[in-house]
All heavy atoms as a GROMACS GRO file, in nm:
protein
  644
    1MET      N    1  11.663   7.003   9.900
    1MET     CA    2  11.671   7.108   9.801
    1MET      C    3  11.677   7.243   9.876
    1MET      O    4  11.591   7.270   9.959
    1MET     CB    5  11.551   7.102   9.708
    1MET     CG    6  11.551   7.210   9.605
    1MET     SD    7  11.434   7.176   9.475
    1MET     CE    8  11.304   7.286   9.519
    2LYS      N    9  11.774   7.322   9.839
    2LYS     CA   10  11.788   7.453   9.902
    2LYS      C   11  11.717   7.558   9.817
    2LYS      O   12  11.737   7.562   9.695
    2LYS     CB   13  11.937   7.486   9.917
    2LYS     CG   14  11.964   7.613   9.989
    2LYS     CD   15  12.111   7.632  10.010
    2LYS     CE   16  12.134   7.761  10.082
    2LYS     NZ   17  12.275   7.789  10.107
    3THR      N   18  11.638   7.645   9.883
    3THR     CA   19  11.572   7.753   9.809
    3THR      C   20  11.618   7.887   9.863
    3THR      O   21  11.659   7.899   9.978
    3THR     CB   22  11.418   7.745   9.822
    3THR    OG1   23  11.385   7.758   9.960
    3THR    CG2   24  11.367   7.613   9.768
    4ASN      N   25  11.616   7.984   9.780
    4ASN     CA   26  11.651   8.120   9.822
    4ASN      C   27  11.523   8.202   9.840
    4ASN      O   28  11.433   8.196   9.759
    4ASN     CB   29  11.738   8.189   9.714
    4ASN     CG   30  11.874   8.127   9.704
    4ASN    OD1   31  11.926   8.076   9.802
    4ASN    ND2   32  11.932   8.130   9.584
    5SER      N   33  11.521   8.278   9.947
    5SER     CA   34  11.406   8.367   9.973
    5SER      C   35  11.448   8.509   9.941
    5SER      O   36  11.561   8.548   9.967
    5SER     CB   37  11.364   8.358  10.119
    5SER     OG   38  11.316   8.231  10.148
    6GLN      N   39  11.356   8.583   9.886
    6GLN     CA   40  11.382   8.723   9.858
    6GLN      C   41  11.272   8.807   9.916
    6GLN      O   42  11.154   8.767   9.918
    6GLN     CB   43  11.389   8.750   9.707
    6GLN     CG   44  11.508   8.684   9.639
    6GLN     CD   45  11.513   8.719   9.491
    6GLN    OE1   46  11.422   8.776   9.436
    6GLN    NE2   47  11.623   8.684   9.430
    7ILE      N   48  11.310   8.920   9.970
    7ILE     CA   49  11.210   9.017  10.020
    7ILE      C   50  11.211   9.134   9.923
    7ILE      O   51  11.315   9.185   9.883
    7ILE     CB   52  11.250   9.065  10.162
    7ILE    CG1   53  11.250   8.944  10.256
    7ILE    CG2   54  11.157   9.174  10.206
    7ILE    CD1   55  11.300   8.980  10.395
    8VAL      N   56  11.092   9.172   9.883
    8VAL     CA   57  11.076   9.278   9.785
    8VAL      C   58  10.987   9.387   9.846
    8VAL      O   59  10.889   9.359   9.913
    8VAL     CB   60  11.011   9.224   9.658
    8VAL    CG1   61  10.988   9.333   9.555
    8VAL    CG2   62  11.094   9.113   9.598
    9ALA      N   63  11.022   9.512   9.818
    9ALA     CA   64  10.938   9.625   9.859
    9ALA      C   65  10.899   9.706   9.738
    9ALA      O   66  10.979   9.727   9.645
    9ALA     CB   67  11.016   9.714   9.956
   10LEU      N   68  10.776   9.750   9.735
   10LEU     CA   69  10.725   9.830   9.625
   10LEU      C   70  10.684   9.965   9.681
   10LEU      O   71  10.601   9.974   9.770
   10LEU     CB   72  10.604   9.761   9.561
   10LEU     CG   73  10.533   9.838   9.452
   10LEU    CD1   74  10.626   9.859   9.332
   10LEU    CD2   75  10.410   9.762   9.406
   11PHE      N   76  10.745  10.072   9.630
   11PHE     CA   77  10.710  10.206   9.672
   11PHE      C   78  10.629  10.272   9.565
   11PHE      O   79  10.668  10.279   9.450
   11PHE     CB   80  10.839  10.286   9.699
   11PHE     CG   81  10.921  10.234   9.812
   11PHE    CD1   82  11.022  10.142   9.790
   11PHE    CD2   83  10.895  10.274   9.942
   11PHE    CE1   84  11.097  10.092   9.895
   11PHE    CE2   85  10.969  10.225  10.048
   11PHE     CZ   86  11.071  10.134  10.022
   12ASP      N   87  10.515  10.322   9.603
   12ASP     CA   88  10.425  10.390   9.512
   12ASP      C   89  10.424  10.539   9.545
   12ASP      O   90  10.338  10.591   9.613
   12ASP     CB   91  10.282  10.333   9.527
   12ASP     CG   92  10.182  10.403   9.436
   12ASP    OD1   93  10.219  10.444   9.326
   12ASP    OD2   94  10.069  10.421   9.481
   13LEU      N   95  10.526  10.608   9.498
   13LEU     CA   96  10.540  10.750   9.532
   13LEU      C   97  10.471  10.843   9.432
   13LEU      O   98  10.466  10.963   9.455
   13LEU     CB   99  10.688  10.786   9.540
   13LEU     CG  100  10.769  10.706   9.644
   13LEU    CD1  101  10.914  10.745   9.640
   13LEU    CD2  102  10.711  10.724   9.783
   14ASP      N  103  10.418  10.790   9.325
   14ASP     CA  104  10.353  10.877   9.227
   14ASP      C  105  10.202  10.855   9.215
   14ASP      O  106  10.138  10.913   9.129
   14ASP     CB  107  10.420  10.863   9.089
   14ASP     CG  108  10.413  10.722   9.036
   14ASP    OD1  109  10.358  10.634   9.106
   14ASP    OD2  110  10.462  10.698   8.926
   15GLY      N  111  10.148  10.772   9.301
   15GLY     CA  112  10.002  10.755   9.300
   15GLY      C  113   9.947  10.661   9.196
   15GLY      O  114   9.828  10.663   9.170
   16VAL      N  115  10.031  10.580   9.134
   16VAL     CA  116   9.985  10.490   9.030
   16VAL      C  117   9.906  10.373   9.089
   16VAL      O  118   9.798  10.338   9.042
   16VAL     CB  119  10.101  10.437   8.943
   16VAL    CG1  120  10.054  10.328   8.846
   16VAL    CG2  121  10.163  10.554   8.865
   17ILE      N  122   9.958  10.312   9.194
   17ILE     CA  123   9.891  10.196   9.252
   17ILE      C  124   9.784  10.241   9.352
   17ILE      O  125   9.672  10.192   9.350
   17ILE     CB  126   9.994  10.103   9.321
   17ILE    CG1  127  10.090  10.049   9.214
   17ILE    CG2  128   9.925   9.990   9.396
   17ILE    CD1  129  10.207   9.972   9.269
   18LEU      N  130   9.819  10.333   9.439
   18LEU     CA  131   9.721  10.391   9.536
   18LEU      C  132   9.692  10.534   9.493
   18LEU      O  133   9.782  10.610   9.467
   18LEU     CB  134   9.778  10.390   9.676
   18LEU     CG  135   9.812  10.253   9.734
   18LEU    CD1  136   9.881  10.270   9.869
   18LEU    CD2  137   9.688  10.170   9.750
   19ASP      N  138   9.566  10.567   9.486
   19ASP     CA  139   9.528  10.702   9.446
   19ASP      C  140   9.549  10.797   9.562
   19ASP      O  141   9.468  10.806   9.653
   19ASP     CB  142   9.381  10.704   9.403
   19ASP     CG  143   9.337  10.842   9.352
   19ASP    OD1  144   9.426  10.929   9.337
   19ASP    OD2  145   9.218  10.860   9.329
   20THR      N  146   9.660  10.868   9.560
   20THR     CA  147   9.696  10.962   9.666
   20THR      C  148   9.672  11.107   9.623
   20THR      O  149   9.696  11.198   9.701
   20THR     CB  150   9.842  10.944   9.707
   20THR    OG1  151   9.924  10.956   9.590
   20THR    CG2  152   9.866  10.810   9.769
   21GLU      N  153   9.623  11.127   9.505
   21GLU     CA  154   9.604  11.261   9.452
   21GLU      C  155   9.513  11.346   9.539
   21GLU      O  156   9.538  11.463   9.564
   21GLU     CB  157   9.551  11.254   9.310
   21GLU     CG  158   9.542  11.387   9.240
   21GLU     CD  159   9.678  11.444   9.206
   21GLU    OE1  160   9.775  11.369   9.198
   21GLU    OE2  161   9.687  11.567   9.187
   22SER      N  162   9.403  11.286   9.587
   22SER     CA  163   9.310  11.365   9.670
   22SER      C  164   9.375  11.408   9.800
   22SER      O  165   9.353  11.520   9.850
   22SER     CB  166   9.182  11.286   9.695
   22SER     OG  167   9.214  11.166   9.766
   23GLN      N  168   9.456  11.322   9.862
   23GLN     CA  169   9.526  11.357   9.988
   23GLN      C  170   9.629  11.466   9.963
   23GLN      O  171   9.648  11.555  10.046
   23GLN     CB  172   9.588  11.233  10.050
   23GLN     CG  173   9.490  11.130  10.093
   23GLN     CD  174   9.388  11.188  10.190
   23GLN    OE1  175   9.424  11.251  10.288
   23GLN    NE2  176   9.261  11.166  10.163
   24TYR      N  177   9.697  11.460   9.852
   24TYR     CA  178   9.796  11.559   9.812
   24TYR      C  179   9.727  11.695   9.800
   24TYR      O  180   9.773  11.796   9.851
   24TYR     CB  181   9.855  11.516   9.678
   24TYR     CG  182   9.942  11.615   9.607
   24TYR    CD1  183  10.077  11.624   9.633
   24TYR    CD2  184   9.887  11.699   9.509
   24TYR    CE1  185  10.157  11.714   9.566
   24TYR    CE2  186   9.967  11.790   9.442
   24TYR     CZ  187  10.103  11.795   9.469
   24TYR     OH  188  10.180  11.883   9.403
   25THR      N  189   9.611  11.698   9.736
   25THR     CA  190   9.538  11.822   9.716
   25THR      C  191   9.489  11.877   9.851
   25THR      O  192   9.501  11.996   9.877
   25THR     CB  193   9.418  11.799   9.621
   25THR    OG1  194   9.470  11.748   9.500
   25THR    CG2  195   9.341  11.929   9.596
   26ILE      N  196   9.434  11.791   9.935
   26ILE     CA  197   9.388  11.835  10.068
   26ILE      C  198   9.503  11.899  10.146
   26ILE      O  199   9.487  12.004  10.209
   26ILE     CB  200   9.323  11.721  10.143
   26ILE    CG1  201   9.191  11.680  10.078
   26ILE    CG2  202   9.303  11.755  10.291
   26ILE    CD1  203   9.135  11.547  10.126
   27PHE      N  204   9.616  11.833  10.147
   27PHE     CA  205   9.732  11.883  10.221
   27PHE      C  206   9.772  12.022  10.171
   27PHE      O  207   9.786  12.116  10.248
   27PHE     CB  208   9.852  11.786  10.204
   27PHE     CG  209   9.978  11.841  10.262
   27PHE    CD1  210  10.004  11.834  10.396
   27PHE    CD2  211  10.073  11.900  10.176
   27PHE    CE1  212  10.122  11.886  10.448
   27PHE    CE2  213  10.192  11.952  10.228
   27PHE     CZ  214  10.216  11.945  10.363
   28TRP      N  215   9.792  12.038  10.039
   28TRP     CA  216   9.838  12.167   9.986
   28TRP      C  217   9.731  12.274   9.994
   28TRP      O  218   9.761  12.392  10.006
   28TRP     CB  219   9.891  12.149   9.845
   28TRP     CG  220  10.027  12.088   9.846
   28TRP    CD1  221  10.060  11.962   9.806
   28TRP    CD2  222  10.148  12.148   9.894
   28TRP    NE1  223  10.194  11.941   9.823
   28TRP    CE2  224  10.251  12.052   9.877
   28TRP    CE3  225  10.181  12.271   9.950
   28TRP    CZ2  226  10.383  12.078   9.915
   28TRP    CZ3  227  10.312  12.297   9.986
   28TRP    CH2  228  10.412  12.201   9.967
   29GLU      N  229   9.604  12.238   9.988
   29GLU     CA  230   9.495  12.335  10.010
   29GLU      C  231   9.510  12.396  10.149
   29GLU      O  232   9.502  12.516  10.167
   29GLU     CB  233   9.358  12.268   9.996
   29GLU     CG  234   9.318  12.235   9.856
   29GLU     CD  235   9.285  12.358   9.768
   29GLU    OE1  236   9.249  12.462   9.824
   29GLU    OE2  237   9.302  12.344   9.646
   30GLN      N  238   9.531  12.310  10.249
   30GLN     CA  239   9.544  12.358  10.387
   30GLN      C  240   9.669  12.444  10.405
   30GLN      O  241   9.667  12.547  10.473
   30GLN     CB  242   9.543  12.242  10.484
   30GLN     CG  243   9.522  12.284  10.628
   30GLN     CD  244   9.386  12.350  10.645
   30GLN    OE1  245   9.283  12.294  10.608
   30GLN    NE2  246   9.385  12.467  10.706
   31VAL      N  247   9.778  12.403  10.343
   31VAL     CA  248   9.903  12.481  10.351
   31VAL      C  249   9.879  12.619  10.290
   31VAL      O  250   9.920  12.722  10.346
   31VAL     CB  251  10.020  12.408  10.279
   31VAL    CG1  252  10.139  12.500  10.262
   31VAL    CG2  253  10.058  12.285  10.358
   32GLY      N  254   9.811  12.624  10.178
   32GLY     CA  255   9.782  12.751  10.112
   32GLY      C  256   9.700  12.843  10.199
   32GLY      O  257   9.725  12.963  10.207
   33LEU      N  258   9.601  12.786  10.267
   33LEU     CA  259   9.517  12.868  10.356
   33LEU      C  260   9.592  12.914  10.480
   33LEU      O  261   9.587  13.031  10.517
   33LEU     CB  262   9.395  12.788  10.397
   33LEU     CG  263   9.290  12.762  10.290
   33LEU    CD1  264   9.183  12.663  10.340
   33LEU    CD2  265   9.225  12.892  10.245
   34ASP      N  266   9.664  12.821  10.543
   34ASP     CA  267   9.735  12.852  10.668
   34ASP      C  268   9.852  12.948  10.651
   34ASP      O  269   9.877  13.031  10.736
   34ASP     CB  270   9.787  12.724  10.735
   34ASP     CG  271   9.676  12.638  10.794
   34ASP    OD1  272   9.561  12.685  10.804
   34ASP    OD2  273   9.705  12.523  10.831
   35TYR      N  274   9.925  12.934  10.543
   35TYR     CA  275  10.052  13.009  10.532
   35TYR      C  276  10.047  13.122  10.430
   35TYR      O  277  10.126  13.215  10.439
   35TYR     CB  278  10.166  12.914  10.499
   35TYR     CG  279  10.186  12.816  10.610
   35TYR    CD1  280  10.128  12.688  10.604
   35TYR    CD2  281  10.258  12.850  10.721
   35TYR    CE1  282  10.142  12.600  10.708
   35TYR    CE2  283  10.273  12.757  10.826
   35TYR     CZ  284  10.215  12.635  10.817
   35TYR     OH  285  10.230  12.544  10.922
   36LEU      N  286   9.956  13.112  10.332
   36LEU     CA  287   9.954  13.213  10.229
   36LEU      C  288   9.821  13.285  10.218
   36LEU      O  289   9.806  13.384  10.147
   36LEU     CB  290   9.986  13.150  10.093
   36LEU     CG  291  10.121  13.077  10.083
   36LEU    CD1  292  10.129  13.003   9.952
   36LEU    CD2  293  10.234  13.175  10.098
   37GLY      N  294   9.720  13.232  10.292
   37GLY     CA  295   9.587  13.292  10.283
   37GLY      C  296   9.525  13.275  10.146
   37GLY      O  297   9.442  13.356  10.103
   38LYS      N  298   9.566  13.167  10.076
   38LYS     CA  299   9.517  13.145   9.939
   38LYS      C  300   9.428  13.019   9.934
   38LYS      O  301   9.469  12.912   9.970
   38LYS     CB  302   9.634  13.116   9.842
   38LYS     CG  303   9.719  13.235   9.811
   38LYS     CD  304   9.823  13.193   9.708
   38LYS     CE  305   9.913  13.310   9.675
   38LYS     NZ  306  10.014  13.274   9.576
   39ALA      N  307   9.306  13.036   9.886
   39ALA     CA  308   9.221  12.924   9.856
   39ALA      C  309   9.260  12.869   9.720
   39ALA      O  310   9.306  12.946   9.633
   39ALA     CB  311   9.076  12.965   9.858
   40GLY      N  312   9.247  12.742   9.696
   40GLY     CA  313   9.277  12.682   9.568
   40GLY      C  314   9.425  12.657   9.544
   40GLY      O  315   9.467  12.628   9.432
   41PHE      N  316   9.503  12.666   9.649
   41PHE     CA  317   9.650  12.649   9.633
   41PHE      C  318   9.685  12.506   9.591
   41PHE      O  319   9.779  12.489   9.512
   41PHE     CB  320   9.718  12.683   9.766
   41PHE     CG  321   9.869  12.687   9.757
   41PHE    CD1  322   9.934  12.782   9.680
   41PHE    CD2  323   9.947  12.593   9.824
   41PHE    CE1  324  10.073  12.788   9.672
   41PHE    CE2  325  10.084  12.596   9.819
   41PHE     CZ  326  10.146  12.694   9.741
   42GLY      N  327   9.612  12.409   9.638
   42GLY     CA  328   9.638  12.268   9.598
   42GLY      C  329   9.628  12.246   9.450
   42GLY      O  330   9.706  12.173   9.391
   43THR      N  331   9.534  12.312   9.388
   43THR     CA  332   9.514  12.303   9.243
   43THR      C  333   9.620  12.388   9.170
   43THR      O  334   9.674  12.344   9.068
   43THR     CB  335   9.375  12.353   9.203
   43THR    OG1  336   9.279  12.273   9.274
   43THR    CG2  337   9.350  12.341   9.054
   44LEU      N  338   9.655  12.501   9.226
   44LEU     CA  339   9.751  12.591   9.166
   44LEU      C  340   9.889  12.527   9.149
   44LEU      O  341   9.956  12.545   9.047
   44LEU     CB  342   9.765  12.718   9.252
   44LEU     CG  343   9.866  12.820   9.207
   44LEU    CD1  344   9.821  12.888   9.080
   44LEU    CD2  345   9.887  12.923   9.316
   45ILE      N  346   9.931  12.446   9.244
   45ILE     CA  347  10.068  12.394   9.244
   45ILE      C  348  10.078  12.254   9.182
   45ILE      O  349  10.187  12.198   9.174
   45ILE     CB  350  10.129  12.395   9.386
   45ILE    CG1  351  10.043  12.320   9.490
   45ILE    CG2  352  10.155  12.535   9.430
   45ILE    CD1  353  10.088  12.181   9.508
   46LYS      N  354   9.968  12.198   9.136
   46LYS     CA  355   9.973  12.063   9.077
   46LYS      C  356  10.071  12.057   8.961
   46LYS      O  357  10.078  12.148   8.879
   46LYS     CB  358   9.836  12.022   9.028
   46LYS     CG  359   9.744  11.989   9.139
   46LYS     CD  360   9.654  11.878   9.110
   46LYS     CE  361   9.574  11.857   9.234
   46LYS     NZ  362   9.478  11.759   9.230
   47GLY      N  363  10.150  11.950   8.961
   47GLY     CA  364  10.249  11.934   8.855
   47GLY      C  365  10.381  12.000   8.880
   47GLY      O  366  10.474  11.982   8.804
   48GLN      N  367  10.394  12.074   8.990
   48GLN     CA  368  10.519  12.139   9.024
   48GLN      C  369  10.601  12.051   9.116
   48GLN      O  370  10.546  11.977   9.196
   48GLN     CB  371  10.493  12.272   9.092
   48GLN     CG  372  10.427  12.375   9.002
   48GLN     CD  373  10.411  12.508   9.077
   48GLN    OE1  374  10.494  12.544   9.159
   48GLN    NE2  375  10.307  12.580   9.044
   49THR      N  376  10.732  12.064   9.108
   49THR     CA  377  10.818  11.994   9.202
   49THR      C  378  10.818  12.067   9.334
   49THR      O  379  10.782  12.186   9.340
   49THR     CB  380  10.961  11.987   9.150
   49THR    OG1  381  11.015  12.119   9.143
   49THR    CG2  382  10.967  11.918   9.013
   50LEU      N  383  10.858  11.998   9.439
   50LEU     CA  384  10.866  12.059   9.572
   50LEU      C  385  10.961  12.178   9.570
   50LEU      O  386  10.935  12.281   9.630
   50LEU     CB  387  10.909  11.957   9.674
   50LEU     CG  388  10.899  11.997   9.820
   50LEU    CD1  389  10.758  12.042   9.857
   50LEU    CD2  390  10.944  11.884   9.911
   51VAL      N  391  11.071  12.166   9.499
   51VAL     CA  392  11.167  12.277   9.488
   51VAL      C  393  11.099  12.400   9.426
   51VAL      O  394  11.114  12.510   9.476
   51VAL     CB  395  11.292  12.232   9.403
   51VAL    CG1  396  11.379  12.352   9.375
   51VAL    CG2  397  11.369  12.124   9.477
   52ASN      N  398  11.025  12.380   9.320
   52ASN     CA  399  10.955  12.493   9.256
   52ASN      C  400  10.849  12.553   9.345
   52ASN      O  401  10.833  12.674   9.348
   52ASN     CB  402  10.893  12.450   9.124
   52ASN     CG  403  10.992  12.428   9.013
   52ASN    OD1  404  11.102  12.481   9.019
   52ASN    ND2  405  10.960  12.348   8.916
   53ILE      N  406  10.777  12.468   9.419
   53ILE     CA  407  10.677  12.520   9.510
   53ILE      C  408  10.738  12.611   9.614
   53ILE      O  409  10.692  12.721   9.638
   53ILE     CB  410  10.597  12.406   9.577
   53ILE    CG1  411  10.516  12.328   9.472
   53ILE    CG2  412  10.507  12.458   9.688
   53ILE    CD1  413  10.458  12.198   9.523
   54PHE      N  414  10.850  12.564   9.674
   54PHE     CA  415  10.916  12.647   9.774
   54PHE      C  416  10.974  12.772   9.713
   54PHE      O  417  10.960  12.882   9.771
   54PHE     CB  418  11.027  12.566   9.845
   54PHE     CG  419  10.972  12.474   9.951
   54PHE    CD1  420  11.011  12.342   9.953
   54PHE    CD2  421  10.884  12.519  10.048
   54PHE    CE1  422  10.964  12.256  10.052
   54PHE    CE2  423  10.837  12.436  10.146
   54PHE     CZ  424  10.875  12.302  10.148
   55GLN      N  425  11.041  12.763   9.600
   55GLN     CA  426  11.101  12.882   9.541
   55GLN      C  427  10.996  12.985   9.500
   55GLN      O  428  11.019  13.105   9.517
   55GLN     CB  429  11.183  12.841   9.415
   55GLN     CG  430  11.311  12.773   9.448
   55GLN     CD  431  11.384  12.724   9.328
   55GLN    OE1  432  11.330  12.716   9.218
   55GLN    NE2  433  11.511  12.688   9.345
   56ASN      N  434  10.885  12.940   9.446
   56ASN     CA  435  10.783  13.033   9.393
   56ASN      C  436  10.689  13.084   9.498
   56ASN      O  437  10.634  13.196   9.484
   56ASN     CB  438  10.705  12.966   9.281
   56ASN     CG  439  10.790  12.934   9.162
   56ASN    OD1  440  10.886  13.004   9.133
   56ASN    ND2  441  10.758  12.826   9.092
   57HIS      N  442  10.661  13.007   9.603
   57HIS     CA  443  10.557  13.046   9.698
   57HIS      C  444  10.606  13.069   9.840
   57HIS      O  445  10.535  13.127   9.919
   57HIS     CB  446  10.446  12.940   9.698
   57HIS     CG  447  10.383  12.922   9.562
   57HIS    ND1  448  10.297  13.011   9.508
   57HIS    CD2  449  10.406  12.826   9.466
   57HIS    CE1  450  10.259  12.972   9.389
   57HIS    NE2  451  10.326  12.859   9.359
   58PHE      N  452  10.726  13.022   9.870
   58PHE     CA  453  10.785  13.038  10.003
   58PHE      C  454  10.927  13.088   9.993
   58PHE      O  455  11.019  13.030  10.048
   58PHE     CB  456  10.781  12.905  10.082
   58PHE     CG  457  10.640  12.852  10.098
   58PHE    CD1  458  10.590  12.758  10.010
   58PHE    CD2  459  10.560  12.895  10.202
   58PHE    CE1  460  10.462  12.708  10.026
   58PHE    CE2  461  10.434  12.846  10.220
   58PHE     CZ  462  10.382  12.752  10.131
   59PRO      N  463  10.952  13.196   9.919
   59PRO     CA  464  11.088  13.241   9.894
   59PRO      C  465  11.162  13.291  10.021
   59PRO      O  466  11.284  13.295  10.021
   59PRO     CB  467  11.072  13.356   9.794
   59PRO     CG  468  10.934  13.406   9.822
   59PRO     CD  469  10.853  13.286   9.860
   60ASP      N  470  11.091  13.324  10.125
   60ASP     CA  471  11.154  13.376  10.245
   60ASP      C  472  11.210  13.267  10.337
   60ASP      O  473  11.280  13.300  10.432
   60ASP     CB  474  11.056  13.462  10.326
   60ASP     CG  475  11.015  13.587  10.247
   60ASP    OD1  476  11.096  13.632  10.163
   60ASP    OD2  477  10.904  13.637  10.269
   61LEU      N  478  11.181  13.143  10.308
   61LEU     CA  479  11.235  13.035  10.390
   61LEU      C  480  11.385  13.025  10.366
   61LEU      O  481  11.433  13.040  10.255
   61LEU     CB  482  11.172  12.901  10.354
   61LEU     CG  483  11.028  12.876  10.396
   61LEU    CD1  484  10.982  12.742  10.346
   61LEU    CD2  485  11.015  12.882  10.547
   62GLN      N  486  11.456  12.997  10.472
   62GLN     CA  487  11.599  12.972  10.456
   62GLN      C  488  11.617  12.844  10.377
   62GLN      O  489  11.535  12.754  10.388
   62GLN     CB  490  11.667  12.956  10.594
   62GLN     CG  491  11.658  13.082  10.680
   62GLN     CD  492  11.737  13.195  10.618
   62GLN    OE1  493  11.845  13.175  10.566
   62GLN    NE2  494  11.686  13.315  10.624
   63SER      N  495  11.721  12.835  10.298
   63SER     CA  496  11.738  12.716  10.214
   63SER      C  497  11.741  12.587  10.296
   63SER      O  498  11.690  12.486  10.252
   63SER     CB  499  11.864  12.729  10.130
   63SER     OG  500  11.978  12.739  10.212
   64GLN      N  501  11.799  12.590  10.414
   64GLN     CA  502  11.803  12.467  10.496
   64GLN      C  503  11.664  12.427  10.545
   64GLN      O  504  11.638  12.314  10.577
   64GLN     CB  505  11.902  12.477  10.611
   64GLN     CG  506  11.865  12.577  10.717
   64GLN     CD  507  11.924  12.715  10.693
   64GLN    OE1  508  11.963  12.747  10.579
   64GLN    NE2  509  11.934  12.798  10.794
   65ASP      N  510  11.570  12.521  10.555
   65ASP     CA  511  11.435  12.493  10.597
   65ASP      C  512  11.348  12.436  10.489
   65ASP      O  513  11.247  12.375  10.514
   65ASP     CB  514  11.366  12.619  10.650
   65ASP     CG  515  11.428  12.668  10.779
   65ASP    OD1  516  11.492  12.590  10.848
   65ASP    OD2  517  11.415  12.790  10.807
   66ARG      N  518  11.387  12.452  10.364
   66ARG     CA  519  11.303  12.408  10.253
   66ARG      C  520  11.281  12.259  10.247
   66ARG      O  521  11.185  12.211  10.194
   66ARG     CB  522  11.363  12.456  10.120
   66ARG     CG  523  11.353  12.605  10.106
   66ARG     CD  524  11.396  12.648   9.970
   66ARG     NE  525  11.374  12.793   9.962
   66ARG     CZ  526  11.424  12.868   9.870
   66ARG    NH1  527  11.498  12.815   9.775
   66ARG    NH2  528  11.400  12.998   9.869
   67TYR      N  529  11.375  12.185  10.303
   67TYR     CA  530  11.360  12.039  10.296
   67TYR      C  531  11.339  11.981  10.435
   67TYR      O  532  11.337  11.859  10.450
   67TYR     CB  533  11.483  11.979  10.229
   67TYR     CG  534  11.501  12.041  10.094
   67TYR    CD1  535  11.597  12.140  10.073
   67TYR    CD2  536  11.420  12.006   9.989
   67TYR    CE1  537  11.612  12.200   9.948
   67TYR    CE2  538  11.432  12.065   9.865
   67TYR     CZ  539  11.528  12.164   9.846
   67TYR     OH  540  11.538  12.224   9.724
   68GLY      N  541  11.323  12.066  10.533
   68GLY     CA  542  11.292  12.022  10.667
   68GLY      C  543  11.144  12.034  10.689
   68GLY      O  544  11.063  11.988  10.611
   69THR      N  545  11.104  12.098  10.798
   69THR     CA  546  10.964  12.114  10.830
   69THR      C  547  10.931  12.264  10.838
   69THR      O  548  10.943  12.323  10.947
   69THR     CB  549  10.929  12.043  10.964
   69THR    OG1  550  10.977  11.911  10.953
   69THR    CG2  551  10.781  12.045  10.989
   70PRO      N  552  10.897  12.327  10.730
   70PRO     CA  553  10.870  12.472  10.731
   70PRO      C  554  10.732  12.507  10.787
   70PRO      O  555  10.699  12.622  10.800
   70PRO     CB  556  10.879  12.509  10.584
   70PRO     CG  557  10.835  12.387  10.513
   70PRO     CD  558  10.887  12.271  10.595
   71TRP      N  559  10.651  12.406  10.816
   71TRP     CA  560  10.514  12.432  10.857
   71TRP      C  561  10.505  12.470  11.005
   71TRP      O  562  10.584  12.433  11.083
   71TRP     CB  563  10.427  12.309  10.833
   71TRP     CG  564  10.468  12.234  10.711
   71TRP    CD1  565  10.517  12.108  10.707
   71TRP    CD2  566  10.472  12.279  10.577
   71TRP    NE1  567  10.549  12.070  10.580
   71TRP    CE2  568  10.522  12.175  10.497
   71TRP    CE3  569  10.437  12.399  10.516
   71TRP    CZ2  570  10.535  12.187  10.361
   71TRP    CZ3  571  10.452  12.411  10.378
   71TRP    CH2  572  10.500  12.307  10.303
   72LYS      N  573  10.400  12.543  11.033
   72LYS     CA  574  10.373  12.577  11.173
   72LYS      C  575  10.346  12.450  11.253
   72LYS      O  576  10.287  12.356  11.202
   72LYS     CB  577  10.244  12.663  11.182
   72LYS     CG  578  10.259  12.801  11.127
   72LYS     CD  579  10.134  12.880  11.156
   72LYS     CE  580  10.029  12.851  11.054
   72LYS     NZ  581   9.910  12.937  11.063
   73GLN      N  582  10.386  12.451  11.376
   73GLN     CA  583  10.356  12.339  11.464
   73GLN      C  584  10.204  12.334  11.487
   73GLN      O  585  10.140  12.437  11.499
   73GLN     CB  586  10.428  12.353  11.598
   73GLN     CG  587  10.576  12.338  11.587
   73GLN     CD  588  10.620  12.198  11.547
   73GLN    OE1  589  10.556  12.100  11.579
   73GLN    NE2  590  10.729  12.189  11.474
   74ASN      N  591  10.149  12.218  11.491
   74ASN     CA  592  10.006  12.197  11.520
   74ASN      C  593   9.915  12.274  11.422
   74ASN      O  594   9.818  12.336  11.464
   74ASN     CB  595   9.973  12.234  11.664
   74ASN     CG  596  10.056  12.158  11.763
   74ASN    OD1  597  10.076  12.037  11.745
   74ASN    ND2  598  10.112  12.222  11.860
   75ALA      N  599   9.947  12.270  11.295
   75ALA     CA  600   9.867  12.341  11.196
   75ALA      C  601   9.749  12.259  11.147
   75ALA      O  602   9.692  12.290  11.045
   75ALA     CB  603   9.956  12.382  11.077
   76GLY      N  604   9.714  12.157  11.219
   76GLY     CA  605   9.600  12.078  11.182
   76GLY      C  606   9.634  11.952  11.106
   76GLY      O  607   9.548  11.879  11.062
   77PHE      N  608   9.763  11.926  11.088
   77PHE     CA  609   9.806  11.806  11.018
   77PHE      C  610   9.849  11.701  11.121
   77PHE      O  611   9.909  11.734  11.220
   77PHE     CB  612   9.925  11.835  10.923
   77PHE     CG  613   9.894  11.938  10.822
   77PHE    CD1  614   9.953  12.062  10.829
   77PHE    CD2  615   9.805  11.913  10.722
   77PHE    CE1  616   9.924  12.158  10.734
   77PHE    CE2  617   9.775  12.008  10.627
   77PHE     CZ  618   9.836  12.131  10.632
   78SER      N  619   9.822  11.579  11.088
   78SER     CA  620   9.864  11.472  11.175
   78SER      C  621   9.950  11.375  11.094
   78SER      O  622   9.901  11.311  11.001
   78SER     CB  623   9.742  11.396  11.228
   78SER     OG  624   9.782  11.286  11.303
   79PHE      N  625  10.079  11.372  11.122
   79PHE     CA  626  10.170  11.283  11.050
   79PHE      C  627  10.194  11.158  11.135
   79PHE      O  628  10.279  11.156  11.219
   79PHE     CB  629  10.303  11.354  11.025
   79PHE     CG  630  10.288  11.476  10.939
   79PHE    CD1  631  10.293  11.602  10.997
   79PHE    CD2  632  10.268  11.466  10.804
   79PHE    CE1  633  10.279  11.716  10.919
   79PHE    CE2  634  10.256  11.574  10.724
   79PHE     CZ  635  10.259  11.702  10.780
   80GLN      N  636  10.113  11.057  11.112
   80GLN     CA  637  10.125  10.933  11.188
   80GLN      C  638  10.131  10.815  11.097
   80GLN      O  639  10.077  10.813  10.994
   80GLN     CB  640  10.010  10.919  11.284
   80GLN     CG  641  10.006  11.028  11.386
   80GLN     CD  642   9.887  11.014  11.480
   80GLN    OE1  643   9.816  10.914  11.476
   80GLN    NE2  644   9.866  11.112  11.563
   0.00000   0.00000   0.00000
């Protein structure tokens, strides 16, 4: 008897399966402090799209930088 195998991947990009909300807030809080000098930035931008965040809070970035890495090098984040 021949069987078919399937590989399935599940992406949880909205925090439904894994609670990523706290990490999201920590990240944006630090960005607000480092780049805007604003405390509470993580709470301020909740519910906004990335496009809106950049347009409203980082208007001086070149459009090509908005989807790249606009952050300072070694700003305390570790992307591993």
